[in-house]
Residue frames as qw, qx, qy, qz and C-alpha x, y, z in Angstrom:
[[0.360, -0.794, -0.234, 0.432, -43.39, 33.92, 77.83],
 [0.368, -0.319, 0.303, 0.819, -40.70, 35.50, 75.63],
 [0.141, 0.425, 0.655, 0.609, -43.27, 35.90, 72.85],
 [0.205, -0.848, -0.488, 0.006, -45.56, 37.87, 75.14],
 [0.405, -0.660, 0.022, 0.632, -42.70, 40.17, 76.15],
 [0.322, -0.016, 0.516, 0.794, -41.79, 40.76, 72.50],
 [0.031, 0.657, 0.657, 0.370, -45.42, 41.66, 71.69],
 [0.284, -0.861, -0.322, 0.271, -45.33, 44.41, 74.33],
 [0.427, -0.360, 0.232, 0.796, -42.32, 46.09, 72.68],
 [0.386, 0.737, 0.022, -0.555, -43.00, 48.91, 70.24],
 [0.853, 0.464, 0.211, 0.107, -42.69, 47.88, 66.58],
 [0.380, 0.862, -0.239, 0.235, -39.83, 50.34, 66.15],
 [0.583, -0.706, 0.400, -0.044, -37.82, 48.85, 69.02],
 [0.570, 0.560, -0.600, 0.023, -34.41, 47.33, 68.23],
 [0.454, -0.483, 0.656, -0.361, -34.36, 45.46, 71.54],
 [0.667, 0.155, -0.708, -0.174, -33.56, 41.77, 71.18],
 [0.647, -0.445, 0.411, -0.463, -34.75, 39.39, 73.88],
 [0.589, 0.261, -0.764, -0.028, -33.28, 35.96, 74.64],
 [0.810, -0.489, 0.057, -0.319, -34.49, 33.44, 77.24],
 [0.420, 0.407, -0.771, 0.252, -32.05, 31.40, 79.30],
 [0.823, -0.463, -0.133, -0.301, -32.84, 28.75, 81.91],
 [0.120, 0.537, -0.744, 0.378, -30.69, 27.76, 84.86],
 [0.852, -0.293, -0.395, -0.178, -31.13, 24.44, 86.59],
 [0.037, 0.498, -0.673, 0.545, -29.98, 24.25, 90.20],
 [0.282, -0.003, 0.868, -0.410, -30.93, 21.06, 91.97],
 [0.248, 0.465, 0.849, 0.032, -34.61, 20.36, 91.35],
 [0.150, 0.810, 0.276, -0.494, -35.34, 24.02, 90.53],
 [0.497, 0.342, 0.430, 0.672, -35.26, 25.72, 87.15],
 [0.062, -0.733, -0.188, 0.651, -34.93, 29.51, 86.99],
 [0.525, 0.599, 0.433, 0.422, -35.65, 31.55, 83.89],
 [0.198, -0.627, 0.017, 0.754, -34.00, 34.80, 82.94],
 [0.547, 0.748, 0.332, 0.178, -34.47, 37.06, 79.94],
 [0.451, -0.356, 0.196, 0.795, -31.52, 38.91, 78.47],
 [0.384, 0.847, 0.364, 0.041, -32.27, 42.03, 76.46],
 [0.398, -0.473, 0.240, 0.749, -29.97, 44.26, 74.44],
 [0.496, 0.822, 0.126, -0.249, -30.09, 46.69, 71.54],
 [0.088, 0.795, -0.547, -0.247, -26.40, 46.74, 70.68],
 [0.897, 0.286, -0.310, -0.133, -25.19, 43.88, 68.44],
 [0.329, 0.483, -0.720, 0.373, -21.98, 43.47, 70.47],
 [0.443, -0.259, 0.608, -0.606, -23.95, 42.78, 73.66],
 [0.894, 0.163, 0.052, -0.413, -26.16, 40.32, 71.78],
 [0.716, 0.473, -0.511, 0.055, -23.12, 38.62, 70.24],
 [0.065, 0.450, -0.750, 0.480, -21.34, 38.32, 73.59],
 [0.652, -0.140, 0.467, -0.581, -24.41, 36.93, 75.37],
 [0.916, 0.260, -0.085, -0.293, -25.07, 34.34, 72.68],
 [0.565, 0.503, -0.626, 0.191, -21.42, 33.25, 72.58],
 [0.181, -0.362, 0.730, -0.551, -21.40, 32.79, 76.36],
 [0.780, 0.012, 0.304, -0.546, -24.73, 30.94, 76.33],
 [0.888, 0.359, -0.246, -0.151, -23.61, 28.58, 73.56],
 [0.345, 0.516, -0.719, 0.314, -20.21, 28.02, 75.22],
 [0.400, -0.264, 0.667, -0.570, -22.02, 26.91, 78.40],
 [0.689, 0.204, 0.657, -0.229, -24.32, 24.59, 76.45],
 [0.041, 0.374, -0.637, -0.672, -23.16, 23.74, 72.91],
 [0.202, 0.289, 0.930, 0.104, -26.23, 21.53, 72.39],
 [0.080, 0.723, 0.627, 0.278, -28.92, 24.24, 72.33],
 [0.274, 0.257, -0.082, 0.923, -27.65, 27.45, 73.99],
 [0.384, -0.602, -0.295, -0.634, -30.91, 28.08, 75.88],
 [0.745, -0.620, 0.037, -0.246, -30.03, 26.66, 79.26],
 [0.082, -0.650, 0.744, -0.135, -27.26, 25.18, 81.40],
 [0.519, -0.025, 0.849, -0.097, -28.81, 21.75, 80.68],
 [0.006, 0.062, 0.797, 0.601, -30.32, 19.97, 77.64],
 [0.367, 0.252, 0.398, -0.802, -33.71, 21.69, 77.89],
 [0.665, 0.369, -0.193, -0.620, -34.97, 20.43, 74.50],
 [0.833, -0.105, 0.543, -0.009, -33.61, 16.85, 74.78],
 [0.517, 0.744, -0.329, -0.267, -31.51, 17.52, 71.66],
 [0.131, -0.509, 0.850, 0.035, -29.03, 14.83, 72.64],
 [0.552, 0.138, 0.805, -0.170, -31.78, 12.23, 72.04],
 [0.578, 0.655, 0.096, -0.477, -32.77, 13.60, 68.62],
 [0.161, 0.540, -0.740, -0.367, -30.10, 11.66, 66.76],
 [0.303, 0.083, 0.947, -0.064, -32.32, 8.58, 67.12],
 [0.255, -0.156, -0.622, -0.724, -35.05, 7.78, 64.60],
 [0.534, -0.036, 0.411, -0.738, -38.68, 7.85, 65.72],
 [0.655, 0.147, 0.709, -0.216, -41.26, 5.10, 65.13],
 [0.677, 0.679, 0.232, -0.163, -41.76, 6.12, 61.49],
 [0.799, 0.134, 0.204, 0.550, -38.05, 6.26, 60.64],
 [0.200, 0.874, 0.062, 0.439, -37.86, 10.05, 60.74],
 [0.582, -0.116, -0.350, 0.725, -35.09, 11.88, 62.51],
 [0.156, -0.944, -0.282, 0.068, -36.02, 14.92, 64.60],
 [0.489, 0.601, -0.132, 0.618, -33.75, 17.89, 63.96],
 [0.502, -0.435, -0.366, 0.652, -31.76, 19.50, 66.73],
 [0.009, 0.910, 0.187, -0.371, -31.91, 23.26, 67.25],
 [0.211, -0.588, 0.490, 0.608, -28.63, 23.70, 65.31],
 [0.317, 0.136, 0.833, 0.431, -29.75, 21.44, 62.45],
 [0.196, 0.787, 0.583, -0.048, -33.06, 23.34, 62.12],
 [0.079, -0.858, 0.076, 0.502, -31.17, 26.66, 62.09],
 [0.265, -0.363, 0.665, 0.597, -28.78, 25.46, 59.38],
 [0.301, 0.423, 0.813, 0.265, -31.68, 24.15, 57.29],
 [0.104, 0.893, 0.388, -0.204, -33.48, 27.53, 57.59],
 [0.180, -0.738, 0.310, 0.572, -30.30, 29.49, 56.79],
 [0.342, -0.063, 0.779, 0.522, -29.63, 27.34, 53.73],
 [0.255, 0.649, 0.705, 0.130, -33.20, 27.86, 52.47],
 [0.005, 0.926, 0.172, -0.336, -32.98, 31.63, 52.97],
 [0.247, -0.564, 0.504, 0.606, -29.64, 31.88, 51.18],
 [0.303, 0.141, 0.826, 0.454, -30.87, 29.79, 48.23],
 [0.146, 0.777, 0.610, 0.051, -34.07, 31.89, 48.09],
 [0.364, 0.410, 0.035, 0.836, -31.85, 35.03, 48.05],
 [0.413, -0.848, -0.272, -0.190, -33.44, 36.33, 51.27],
 [0.555, -0.733, 0.249, 0.304, -29.93, 36.36, 52.74],
 [0.721, 0.669, -0.017, 0.178, -27.34, 37.58, 50.21],
 [0.382, 0.648, -0.428, 0.501, -24.35, 38.62, 52.31],
 [0.506, -0.054, -0.687, 0.518, -22.60, 38.31, 55.68],
 [0.144, -0.141, 0.284, -0.938, -24.38, 41.36, 57.13],
 [0.708, -0.148, -0.210, -0.658, -27.81, 39.84, 56.52],
 [0.745, -0.017, -0.663, 0.072, -26.51, 36.44, 57.69],
 [0.273, 0.056, -0.632, 0.723, -25.33, 37.84, 61.04],
 [0.421, -0.143, 0.118, -0.888, -28.67, 39.60, 61.53],
 [0.810, -0.092, -0.422, -0.397, -30.44, 36.29, 60.95],
 [0.584, 0.069, -0.709, 0.389, -28.01, 34.53, 63.32],
 [0.005, 0.082, -0.508, 0.858, -28.79, 36.99, 66.13],
 [0.591, -0.113, -0.095, -0.793, -32.54, 36.97, 65.43],
 [0.840, -0.054, -0.492, -0.224, -32.56, 33.19, 65.73],
 [0.644, -0.681, 0.292, -0.194, -30.45, 33.15, 68.93],
 [0.957, 0.087, 0.035, 0.273, -27.45, 31.40, 67.39],
 [0.400, -0.711, 0.311, 0.487, -23.76, 32.16, 67.00],
 [0.389, 0.742, -0.364, -0.406, -21.80, 33.02, 63.88],
 [0.182, -0.367, 0.902, 0.136, -20.01, 29.67, 63.92],
 [0.560, 0.319, 0.741, -0.190, -23.27, 27.85, 63.17],
 [0.535, 0.787, 0.095, -0.293, -23.83, 30.02, 60.09],
 [0.080, 0.733, -0.623, -0.261, -20.18, 29.80, 59.03],
 [0.409, -0.142, 0.900, 0.040, -20.26, 26.00, 59.19],
 [0.588, 0.544, 0.565, -0.198, -23.44, 25.92, 57.09],
 [0.401, 0.863, -0.110, -0.286, -22.18, 28.43, 54.50],
 [0.103, -0.596, 0.764, 0.227, -18.80, 26.67, 54.17],
 [0.508, 0.105, 0.855, -0.012, -20.64, 23.39, 53.58],
 [0.551, 0.723, 0.338, -0.245, -22.82, 25.07, 50.94],
 [0.216, 0.825, -0.431, -0.295, -19.71, 26.41, 49.20],
 [0.293, -0.359, 0.879, 0.117, -18.04, 22.99, 49.37],
 [0.528, 0.334, 0.777, -0.077, -21.18, 21.39, 47.85],
 [0.217, 0.107, 0.550, 0.799, -21.19, 23.94, 45.01],
 [0.015, 0.745, 0.667, -0.021, -24.46, 25.60, 46.03],
 [0.019, -0.995, -0.071, 0.064, -22.98, 29.06, 46.63],
 [0.709, 0.222, -0.098, 0.662, -19.71, 30.91, 46.17],
 [0.210, -0.977, -0.022, 0.010, -18.02, 33.78, 47.95],
 [0.445, 0.713, -0.421, 0.343, -14.52, 35.28, 47.95],
 [0.108, -0.583, 0.667, -0.451, -12.02, 33.81, 50.37],
 [0.363, 0.005, -0.925, 0.114, -12.21, 30.92, 52.77],
 [0.046, -0.322, -0.729, 0.602, -14.49, 32.41, 55.43],
 [0.000, 0.669, 0.624, 0.403, -18.08, 33.62, 55.03],
 [0.169, 0.252, -0.219, 0.927, -17.25, 36.42, 57.55],
 [0.506, -0.617, -0.434, -0.418, -20.28, 35.93, 59.80],
 [0.561, -0.312, -0.485, 0.594, -18.81, 37.58, 62.92],
 [0.151, -0.927, -0.264, 0.220, -19.42, 40.78, 64.84],
 [0.429, -0.556, 0.290, 0.650, -15.83, 41.90, 64.12],
 [0.337, 0.119, 0.646, 0.674, -16.17, 41.55, 60.34],
 [0.052, 0.704, 0.633, 0.318, -19.65, 43.07, 60.07],
 [0.229, -0.937, -0.264, -0.015, -19.62, 45.91, 62.62],
 [0.519, -0.701, 0.183, 0.454, -16.04, 46.59, 63.59],
 [0.406, -0.245, 0.567, 0.674, -14.25, 46.11, 60.26],
 [0.489, 0.596, 0.138, -0.622, -17.36, 46.88, 58.16],
 [0.041, -0.258, 0.844, 0.468, -16.59, 44.10, 55.65],
 [0.745, 0.302, 0.222, -0.552, -19.38, 43.06, 53.33],
 [0.129, -0.242, 0.907, 0.320, -19.14, 39.72, 51.58],
 [0.694, 0.223, -0.095, -0.678, -21.74, 38.77, 48.98],
 [0.515, -0.046, 0.856, -0.007, -22.89, 35.17, 48.56],
 [0.443, 0.358, -0.456, -0.684, -23.52, 34.13, 44.98],
 [0.826, 0.097, 0.468, -0.297, -25.91, 31.29, 44.14],
 [0.040, -0.346, 0.816, 0.461, -24.41, 28.73, 41.78],
 [0.790, 0.316, 0.236, -0.469, -26.70, 27.20, 39.20],
 [0.936, 0.344, 0.066, 0.031, -25.67, 24.04, 37.37],
 [0.823, -0.117, 0.087, 0.550, -21.99, 24.49, 38.29],
 [0.363, 0.392, 0.102, 0.839, -21.75, 28.15, 37.26],
 [0.129, -0.385, -0.436, 0.803, -22.34, 31.43, 39.04]]
């Protein structure tokens, strides 16, 4: 449904749409949140993820992510929504599609996640020697990007050097 709504938007639209499901008794109600301003998007996503830290899409485990830590019949582990996001972010950073905190926050919002998910991933990448950036934090927050207008570049490390 959300895909059909997005298709109806003009190509030039900056409107971001996010689905959220509410379970009350046996009923499930769907709502769509839409906003153009990054602060509204950031606030909505932070509230949604604080209500459900497993997948942020509903007030219940809509994707059965809590069961995905088990291996399937073939010994493969299904990734949770957060694990998939971190894997995609890592790939985009290493492919230089995301080179700084501004691009990272845009990707975070586009994917319906919160800055903490990206920060955790980027800190892990720095710890593993895959990337480097100045300071301790990758600065993937609304405050750093829009309010304080801080830009932090991520440098790819190759064979232990930058």
